[in-house]
LUMSE-335848 format. One line per 4 residues: number of its first residue (from 1); their letters; for each residue y, x, z of N, C-alpha, C. Coordinates in nm, 2 decimals, always signed. Atoms other than C-alpha are relative to their C-alpha. Layout:
REM residues N
NUM> A> Y/X/Z/Y/X/Z/Y/X/Z; ...
REM end
This chain:
REM residues 205
1> MTSG> +0.13/+0.04/+0.06/-1.20/+5.79/+0.03/+0.04/-0.09/-0.12; -0.02/+0.08/+0.12/-1.21/+5.65/-0.32/-0.12/-0.08/-0.04; +0.11/+0.08/+0.04/-1.43/+5.40/-0.49/-0.11/+0.09/-0.07; +0.11/-0.08/+0.06/-1.77/+5.56/-0.57/-0.02/+0.13/+0.08
5> SVIN> +0.02/-0.12/-0.08/-1.74/+5.83/-0.31/-0.13/-0.01/+0.08; +0.13/-0.01/-0.08/-2.05/+5.95/-0.12/+0.04/+0.03/+0.14; -0.03/-0.02/-0.14/-2.04/+5.93/+0.25/-0.12/+0.08/+0.06; +0.09/-0.08/-0.07/-2.22/+6.21/+0.44/+0.05/+0.03/+0.14
9> GQQT> -0.04/-0.03/-0.13/-2.22/+6.25/+0.81/+0.10/-0.10/+0.05; -0.10/+0.09/-0.06/-1.91/+6.10/+0.97/+0.13/+0.01/-0.08; -0.13/+0.00/+0.07/-1.59/+6.00/+0.78/+0.08/-0.12/+0.04; -0.10/+0.11/-0.03/-1.28/+5.80/+0.86/+0.07/-0.03/-0.13
13> LNPV> -0.06/+0.05/+0.12/-1.14/+5.59/+0.58/+0.15/+0.04/+0.00; -0.14/-0.03/+0.01/-0.80/+5.70/+0.45/+0.09/-0.12/+0.02; -0.09/+0.11/-0.02/-0.51/+5.49/+0.56/+0.08/-0.03/-0.13; -0.09/+0.04/+0.11/-0.30/+5.29/+0.31/+0.14/+0.01/+0.04
17> GDKS> -0.14/-0.01/-0.04/+0.06/+5.40/+0.33/+0.00/+0.06/+0.14; -0.01/-0.06/-0.13/+0.15/+5.46/+0.69/-0.08/-0.09/+0.10; +0.08/+0.09/-0.09/-0.10/+5.20/+0.83/-0.15/+0.04/-0.02; +0.14/-0.03/+0.00/-0.46/+5.27/+0.93/-0.07/-0.11/+0.07
21> DDFT> +0.08/+0.10/-0.07/-0.73/+5.02/+1.02/-0.11/+0.06/+0.08; +0.10/-0.07/-0.08/-0.94/+5.29/+1.18/-0.14/-0.04/-0.02; +0.14/+0.01/+0.03/-1.26/+5.23/+1.00/-0.07/+0.13/+0.01; +0.08/-0.12/-0.01/-1.52/+5.49/+1.08/-0.15/-0.03/-0.04
25> VTGD> +0.14/+0.02/+0.04/-1.86/+5.53/+0.91/-0.07/+0.12/+0.05; +0.08/-0.11/-0.05/-2.13/+5.74/+1.07/-0.14/-0.01/-0.07; +0.13/-0.01/+0.06/-2.47/+5.86/+0.94/+0.00/+0.02/-0.15; +0.02/-0.02/+0.14/-2.61/+5.92/+0.60/-0.04/-0.13/-0.07
29> HQQI> +0.03/+0.13/+0.07/-2.61/+5.62/+0.36/-0.04/+0.02/-0.14; +0.05/+0.00/+0.14/-2.81/+5.60/+0.05/+0.02/-0.13/-0.08; -0.02/+0.13/+0.06/-2.73/+5.24/-0.01/+0.15/-0.03/-0.01; -0.14/+0.05/+0.01/-2.41/+5.05/-0.10/+0.05/-0.04/+0.14
33> LTLT> -0.06/+0.04/-0.13/-2.18/+5.01/+0.20/+0.12/-0.09/-0.03; -0.11/+0.10/+0.02/-1.96/+4.70/+0.21/+0.08/-0.01/+0.13; -0.09/+0.01/-0.12/-1.66/+4.69/+0.45/+0.08/-0.12/-0.02; -0.09/+0.12/+0.01/-1.48/+4.36/+0.52/+0.10/+0.01/+0.11
37> KYDE> -0.10/+0.00/-0.10/-1.15/+4.35/+0.69/+0.06/-0.14/+0.01; -0.05/+0.13/-0.02/-1.02/+4.03/+0.85/+0.14/+0.02/+0.06; -0.14/-0.01/-0.06/-0.64/+4.00/+0.90/+0.03/-0.12/+0.09; -0.04/+0.11/-0.09/-0.52/+3.80/+1.19/+0.13/-0.06/-0.05
41> PKPS> -0.13/+0.06/+0.04/-0.25/+3.54/+1.10/+0.11/+0.03/+0.10; -0.12/-0.02/-0.08/+0.10/+3.59/+1.23/+0.01/-0.12/+0.10; -0.03/+0.12/-0.09/+0.19/+3.38/+1.54/+0.10/-0.09/-0.07; -0.09/+0.10/+0.06/+0.37/+3.06/+1.46/+0.03/-0.11/+0.10
45> MTLR> -0.04/+0.12/-0.08/+0.54/+2.76/+1.61/-0.01/-0.12/-0.09; +0.00/+0.12/+0.07/+0.51/+2.40/+1.50/+0.13/-0.08/+0.01; -0.12/+0.08/+0.00/+0.82/+2.20/+1.40/-0.03/-0.14/-0.04; +0.02/+0.15/+0.02/+0.81/+1.82/+1.43/+0.14/-0.06/-0.01
49> VIKQ> -0.12/+0.07/+0.01/+1.09/+1.60/+1.32/-0.03/-0.15/+0.01; +0.02/+0.14/-0.02/+1.12/+1.24/+1.44/+0.13/-0.07/-0.05; -0.12/+0.07/+0.06/+1.35/+1.00/+1.25/+0.01/-0.14/+0.06; -0.03/+0.13/-0.06/+1.50/+0.70/+1.44/+0.14/-0.04/-0.02
53> DNQS> -0.13/+0.05/+0.00/+1.80/+0.48/+1.45/+0.05/-0.01/+0.14; -0.06/+0.00/-0.13/+2.03/+0.42/+1.75/-0.06/-0.10/+0.09; +0.07/+0.10/-0.08/+1.80/+0.14/+1.87/-0.15/+0.05/+0.02; +0.14/-0.06/-0.02/+1.49/+0.38/+1.88/-0.10/-0.05/-0.10
57> QYLA> +0.09/+0.05/+0.10/+1.34/+0.22/+1.57/-0.03/+0.11/-0.10; +0.04/-0.10/+0.09/+1.14/+0.45/+1.35/+0.04/-0.03/-0.14; -0.05/+0.02/+0.13/+1.28/+0.49/+1.00/-0.07/+0.07/-0.11; +0.06/-0.06/+0.12/+1.13/+0.55/+0.66/+0.10/+0.03/-0.11
61> GAAF> -0.09/-0.02/+0.11/+1.29/+0.69/+0.35/+0.10/+0.11/+0.01; -0.09/-0.11/-0.01/+1.48/+0.98/+0.49/-0.06/+0.13/-0.07; +0.05/-0.12/+0.06/+1.45/+1.31/+0.30/+0.06/+0.12/+0.06; -0.05/-0.13/-0.06/+1.48/+1.66/+0.45/-0.04/+0.12/-0.09
65> TLQP> +0.03/-0.13/+0.07/+1.49/+2.01/+0.30/-0.02/+0.10/+0.11; +0.03/-0.11/-0.09/+1.33/+2.29/+0.50/+0.00/+0.13/-0.09; -0.01/-0.13/+0.08/+1.43/+2.64/+0.36/-0.03/+0.12/+0.09; +0.02/-0.13/-0.07/+1.27/+2.96/+0.49/+0.09/+0.11/-0.06
69> SAGE> -0.08/-0.11/+0.05/+1.47/+3.28/+0.46/-0.07/+0.07/-0.12; +0.07/-0.06/+0.11/+1.20/+3.41/+0.23/-0.11/-0.10/-0.04; +0.09/+0.10/+0.05/+1.02/+3.16/+0.02/+0.07/-0.12/-0.06; -0.05/+0.12/+0.06/+1.06/+2.82/-0.15/+0.03/-0.11/+0.10
73> AETI> -0.03/+0.11/-0.08/+1.22/+2.52/+0.00/-0.10/-0.11/+0.00; +0.09/+0.11/-0.01/+1.01/+2.23/+0.11/+0.08/-0.13/+0.03; -0.06/+0.12/-0.01/+1.12/+1.87/+0.07/-0.09/-0.11/+0.06; +0.09/+0.09/-0.07/+0.98/+1.60/+0.30/+0.07/-0.14/+0.01
77> TSSA> -0.05/+0.13/-0.01/+1.03/+1.22/+0.30/-0.06/-0.07/+0.12; +0.05/+0.06/-0.12/+1.00/+1.03/+0.63/-0.08/-0.14/-0.03; +0.06/+0.13/+0.00/+0.77/+0.73/+0.69/+0.00/-0.06/+0.14; -0.01/+0.07/-0.13/+0.78/+0.47/+0.97/-0.13/-0.01/+0.06
81> TSEG> +0.13/+0.00/-0.07/+0.46/+0.58/+1.14/+0.02/-0.04/+0.14; -0.01/+0.04/-0.14/+0.38/+0.48/+1.49/+0.07/+0.10/+0.09; -0.07/-0.10/-0.08/+0.51/+0.81/+1.62/+0.13/+0.04/-0.06; -0.13/-0.03/+0.06/+0.80/+0.82/+1.38/+0.01/+0.14/-0.05
85> QVFA> +0.00/-0.14/+0.04/+0.70/+1.17/+1.27/+0.03/+0.01/-0.15; -0.03/-0.03/+0.14/+0.87/+1.28/+0.95/-0.10/+0.10/-0.06; +0.10/-0.11/+0.04/+0.66/+1.60/+0.92/-0.02/+0.09/+0.11; +0.03/-0.10/-0.09/+0.50/+1.87/+1.11/-0.04/+0.12/-0.08
89> TKLI> +0.02/-0.11/+0.08/+0.50/+2.22/+0.97/+0.00/+0.13/+0.08; +0.01/-0.13/-0.08/+0.43/+2.58/+1.08/+0.12/+0.09/-0.04; -0.11/-0.10/+0.02/+0.72/+2.82/+1.13/-0.05/+0.14/+0.05; +0.06/-0.13/-0.02/+0.60/+3.18/+1.11/+0.09/+0.08/+0.09
93> ADGT> -0.07/-0.09/-0.09/+0.70/+3.43/+1.38/+0.10/+0.09/-0.08; -0.10/-0.10/+0.06/+1.01/+3.65/+1.31/+0.06/-0.06/-0.13; -0.06/+0.06/+0.12/+1.13/+3.40/+1.05/+0.12/-0.09/+0.03; -0.12/+0.08/-0.02/+1.45/+3.21/+1.00/-0.01/-0.12/-0.10
97> YTMS> +0.01/+0.12/+0.08/+1.46/+2.85/+0.87/+0.12/-0.08/+0.01; -0.11/+0.09/-0.01/+1.73/+2.61/+0.78/-0.05/-0.14/-0.05; +0.05/+0.14/+0.03/+1.69/+2.23/+0.76/+0.12/-0.09/+0.00; -0.11/+0.10/+0.01/+1.92/+1.95/+0.65/-0.06/-0.13/-0.06
101> ETKA> +0.04/+0.13/+0.05/+1.89/+1.58/+0.57/+0.07/-0.02/-0.14; -0.06/+0.02/+0.14/+1.94/+1.52/+0.19/+0.01/-0.14/-0.04; -0.01/+0.14/+0.03/+1.89/+1.15/+0.19/-0.02/-0.08/+0.12; +0.01/+0.09/-0.11/+1.94/+0.88/+0.45/-0.09/-0.12/-0.03
105> PDGY> +0.07/+0.12/+0.03/+1.72/+0.58/+0.49/+0.09/-0.11/-0.05; -0.08/+0.11/+0.06/+1.84/+0.27/+0.31/+0.07/-0.08/+0.12; -0.08/+0.07/-0.11/+2.12/+0.10/+0.52/+0.05/+0.08/+0.11; -0.05/-0.08/-0.11/+2.20/+0.40/+0.73/+0.09/+0.12/-0.06
109> QSNP> -0.09/-0.11/+0.04/+2.46/+0.68/+0.72/-0.08/+0.13/+0.00; +0.07/-0.13/+0.01/+2.35/+1.02/+0.61/+0.06/+0.10/+0.11; -0.05/-0.10/-0.10/+2.37/+1.30/+0.87/+0.01/+0.14/-0.06; -0.02/-0.12/+0.08/+2.53/+1.61/+0.72/-0.03/+0.13/+0.09
113> AKIA> +0.02/-0.12/-0.09/+2.44/+1.85/+1.02/-0.10/+0.09/-0.06; +0.09/-0.11/+0.05/+2.28/+2.18/+0.93/-0.07/+0.06/+0.12; +0.08/-0.06/-0.10/+2.00/+2.31/+1.15/-0.05/+0.13/-0.04; +0.05/-0.13/+0.02/+1.90/+2.67/+1.18/-0.10/+0.04/+0.12
117> IQVA> +0.10/-0.03/-0.10/+1.58/+2.79/+1.36/-0.04/+0.14/-0.02; +0.05/-0.14/+0.00/+1.50/+3.15/+1.45/-0.12/+0.01/+0.09; +0.12/-0.02/-0.08/+1.14/+3.21/+1.56/-0.01/+0.14/+0.05; +0.01/-0.14/-0.06/+1.09/+3.51/+1.79/-0.13/+0.07/-0.06
121> TTGK> +0.11/-0.08/+0.05/+0.85/+3.79/+1.69/-0.13/-0.04/+0.07; +0.12/+0.04/-0.08/+0.60/+3.67/+1.96/-0.05/-0.14/-0.05; +0.04/+0.13/+0.04/+0.59/+3.32/+1.80/-0.01/-0.10/+0.12; +0.00/+0.08/-0.12/+0.64/+3.17/+2.15/+0.13/-0.06/+0.04
125> EATV> -0.13/+0.04/-0.04/+1.01/+3.12/+2.16/+0.08/-0.02/-0.13; -0.09/+0.03/+0.11/+1.28/+2.99/+1.92/+0.14/-0.03/+0.04; -0.15/+0.03/-0.02/+1.66/+2.97/+1.90/+0.04/-0.10/-0.11; -0.04/+0.10/+0.09/+1.80/+2.66/+1.75/+0.15/-0.02/+0.00
129> TIDG> -0.15/+0.03/+0.01/+2.16/+2.60/+1.63/+0.02/-0.12/-0.09; -0.04/+0.11/+0.08/+2.33/+2.30/+1.48/+0.14/+0.02/-0.04; -0.13/-0.03/+0.05/+2.63/+2.36/+1.26/+0.07/+0.12/+0.07; -0.05/-0.12/-0.05/+2.66/+2.70/+1.41/+0.01/+0.01/+0.15
133> EALK> +0.00/+0.00/-0.15/+2.64/+2.59/+1.78/-0.14/-0.01/+0.05; +0.13/-0.01/-0.06/+2.35/+2.66/+2.01/-0.04/-0.14/+0.05; +0.06/+0.12/-0.05/+2.12/+2.36/+2.08/-0.11/+0.03/+0.09; +0.10/-0.03/-0.10/+1.92/+2.39/+2.39/-0.09/-0.12/+0.03
137> PGES> +0.09/+0.11/-0.03/+1.61/+2.19/+2.49/+0.06/-0.11/+0.10; -0.06/+0.11/-0.08/+1.72/+1.85/+2.63/+0.14/-0.04/-0.04; -0.14/+0.03/+0.05/+2.06/+1.86/+2.46/+0.00/-0.08/-0.13; -0.02/+0.08/+0.12/+2.19/+1.63/+2.19/+0.13/+0.03/-0.06
141> KNGY> -0.13/-0.04/+0.07/+2.45/+1.73/+1.93/-0.01/-0.06/-0.14; -0.02/+0.05/+0.14/+2.56/+1.57/+1.60/-0.13/-0.07/-0.05; +0.11/+0.09/+0.05/+2.27/+1.32/+1.59/-0.14/+0.06/+0.02; +0.13/-0.06/-0.02/+1.99/+1.56/+1.69/-0.02/+0.03/+0.15
145> TLAI> +0.04/-0.04/-0.13/+1.80/+1.61/+2.02/-0.12/+0.09/-0.01; +0.10/-0.10/+0.01/+1.59/+1.91/+2.08/-0.09/+0.00/+0.12; +0.10/-0.01/-0.10/+1.27/+1.94/+2.28/-0.10/+0.11/-0.04; +0.09/-0.11/+0.02/+1.04/+2.25/+2.31/-0.11/-0.01/+0.10
149> DGST> +0.11/+0.01/-0.09/+0.69/+2.21/+2.46/-0.10/+0.10/-0.05; +0.09/-0.10/+0.04/+0.49/+2.53/+2.44/+0.04/+0.06/-0.13; -0.03/-0.05/+0.14/+0.47/+2.63/+2.07/+0.05/-0.11/-0.09; -0.05/+0.12/+0.08/+0.60/+2.29/+1.95/+0.14/-0.02/+0.01
153> ITLQ> -0.14/+0.04/+0.00/+0.96/+2.23/+1.85/+0.01/-0.14/-0.05; -0.01/+0.14/+0.04/+1.05/+1.86/+1.83/+0.15/-0.03/-0.02; -0.14/+0.04/+0.03/+1.38/+1.75/+1.67/+0.00/-0.15/-0.02; -0.01/+0.14/+0.02/+1.47/+1.38/+1.71/+0.13/-0.02/-0.07
157> AINQ> -0.12/+0.02/+0.09/+1.71/+1.29/+1.43/+0.04/-0.15/+0.00; -0.05/+0.13/-0.01/+1.92/+0.98/+1.47/+0.10/-0.04/-0.11; -0.10/+0.05/+0.10/+2.09/+0.78/+1.19/+0.07/-0.13/+0.05; -0.08/+0.12/-0.04/+2.37/+0.53/+1.25/+0.00/-0.10/-0.12
161> PLAI> +0.00/+0.10/+0.11/+2.36/+0.20/+1.05/+0.13/+0.00/-0.07; -0.12/+0.02/+0.07/+2.61/+0.14/+0.78/+0.07/-0.12/+0.05; -0.08/+0.12/-0.04/+2.90/-0.10/+0.86/-0.03/-0.11/-0.11; +0.03/+0.11/+0.10/+2.82/-0.44/+0.70/+0.13/-0.08/-0.02
165> LPHT> -0.13/+0.07/+0.04/+3.12/-0.59/+0.52/-0.04/-0.13/-0.07; +0.03/+0.12/+0.07/+3.12/-0.95/+0.40/+0.03/+0.01/-0.15; -0.02/+0.00/+0.14/+3.08/-1.00/+0.03/+0.08/-0.12/-0.04; -0.08/+0.11/+0.05/+3.33/-1.21/-0.16/-0.09/-0.11/-0.05
169> GGQG> +0.08/+0.11/+0.05/+3.18/-1.55/-0.21/-0.12/-0.02/+0.09; +0.12/+0.01/-0.09/+2.91/-1.48/+0.05/+0.02/-0.09/+0.12; -0.01/+0.08/-0.12/+2.84/-1.67/+0.37/+0.10/+0.05/+0.10; -0.10/-0.06/-0.10/+3.04/-1.42/+0.58/+0.14/-0.03/-0.04
173> YQRL> -0.13/+0.02/+0.05/+3.34/-1.46/+0.36/+0.04/-0.15/+0.02; -0.03/+0.14/-0.01/+3.32/-1.84/+0.36/+0.02/-0.04/+0.14; -0.01/+0.03/-0.14/+3.28/-1.85/+0.74/+0.14/+0.05/+0.04; -0.14/-0.05/-0.04/+3.60/-1.63/+0.78/+0.11/-0.09/-0.06
177> LGIA> -0.10/+0.08/+0.07/+3.79/-1.84/+0.53/+0.01/-0.14/+0.07; -0.01/+0.13/-0.08/+3.69/-2.16/+0.72/+0.07/+0.01/+0.13; -0.06/-0.02/-0.13/+3.80/-2.02/+1.05/+0.16/+0.01/-0.02; -0.14/-0.02/+0.02/+4.14/-1.91/+0.90/+0.06/-0.14/-0.04
181> LGLI> -0.06/+0.13/+0.04/+4.20/-2.26/+0.74/+0.00/-0.09/+0.12; -0.01/+0.08/-0.12/+4.11/-2.42/+1.07/+0.11/+0.03/+0.09; -0.11/-0.04/-0.08/+4.36/-2.21/+1.26/+0.14/-0.04/-0.06; -0.12/+0.05/+0.07/+4.63/-2.29/+1.00/+0.02/-0.14/+0.02
185> SAAF> -0.01/+0.15/-0.01/+4.56/-2.66/+1.02/+0.04/-0.03/+0.15; -0.03/+0.03/-0.14/+4.57/-2.65/+1.40/+0.15/+0.03/+0.03; -0.14/-0.04/-0.02/+4.90/-2.47/+1.40/+0.10/-0.10/-0.07; -0.08/+0.10/+0.07/+5.04/-2.72/+1.15/+0.01/-0.13/+0.08
189> LLLL> +0.01/+0.12/-0.08/+4.93/-3.01/+1.36/+0.09/+0.01/+0.13; -0.08/-0.03/-0.12/+5.08/-2.85/+1.67/+0.15/-0.01/-0.02; -0.14/+0.00/+0.03/+5.41/-2.80/+1.50/+0.05/-0.14/-0.03; -0.04/+0.14/+0.03/+5.41/-3.16/+1.37/+0.02/-0.08/+0.13
193> VVLI> -0.01/+0.07/-0.13/+5.35/-3.29/+1.73/+0.13/+0.04/+0.07; -0.12/-0.05/-0.06/+5.64/-3.08/+1.86/+0.12/-0.07/-0.06; -0.12/+0.06/+0.07/+5.88/-3.21/+1.59/+0.01/-0.15/+0.04; -0.01/+0.14/-0.03/+5.78/-3.57/+1.66/+0.05/-0.03/+0.14
197> KRRV> -0.04/+0.02/-0.14/+5.83/-3.53/+2.04/+0.15/+0.02/+0.01; -0.15/-0.03/-0.01/+6.18/-3.38/+1.98/+0.08/-0.12/-0.06; -0.07/+0.11/+0.06/+6.27/-3.67/+1.75/+0.00/-0.12/+0.10; +0.00/+0.12/-0.09/+6.16/-3.93/+2.01/+0.10/+0.03/+0.12
201> VKQH> -0.09/-0.03/-0.10/+6.36/-3.75/+2.28/+0.14/-0.02/-0.04; -0.13/+0.03/+0.05/+6.67/-3.76/+2.07/+0.04/-0.14/-0.02; -0.02/+0.15/+0.01/+6.63/-4.13/+2.00/+0.03/-0.06/+0.13; -0.02/+0.05/-0.13/+6.61/-4.20/+2.37/+0.14/+0.04/+0.05
205> D> -0.13/-0.04/-0.04/+6.93/-4.00/+2.43/+0.11/-0.08/-0.06
REM end
């Protein structure tokens, strides 16, 4: 059937390609006929990422890139919300996604791990790998812990704090210098006492 065609009696609309939506029109129509087709969305799962440190404190300022196998990458920055949720996004069924941290929160080490998520065709299951190794619900690897609840995938991402080194001229440096000088002075005094005692013993002999 083409635009402007007249429908008489019963007619089934021609399929597009190899797909048919099985529209059937019956009766004689003298007026304009409008057909509306509603497509159901593909099943999907929700991905949640929680950003914390090793003391379970929620962290702001981390940046992640989520790249679908088909489509543009999405960049998300974390905020220290009450739930610590960096972002929640839909992962479409039968799709593959990769995720990585591109920026660590200030004062924390960056996590270079690469996450891959394969969502099943049903949109009810997903396979997660980290650096090429399977990550199962309840497991922790390379700073990530996985949980799956129904159609929701939750990744808890942990950052380790950077080592704090004393600055030259700072209080930490001055404190260390004071301790070192104190130990040297104590050792010198101890040596002096030993020498004096030896001299006294020789004089008595």
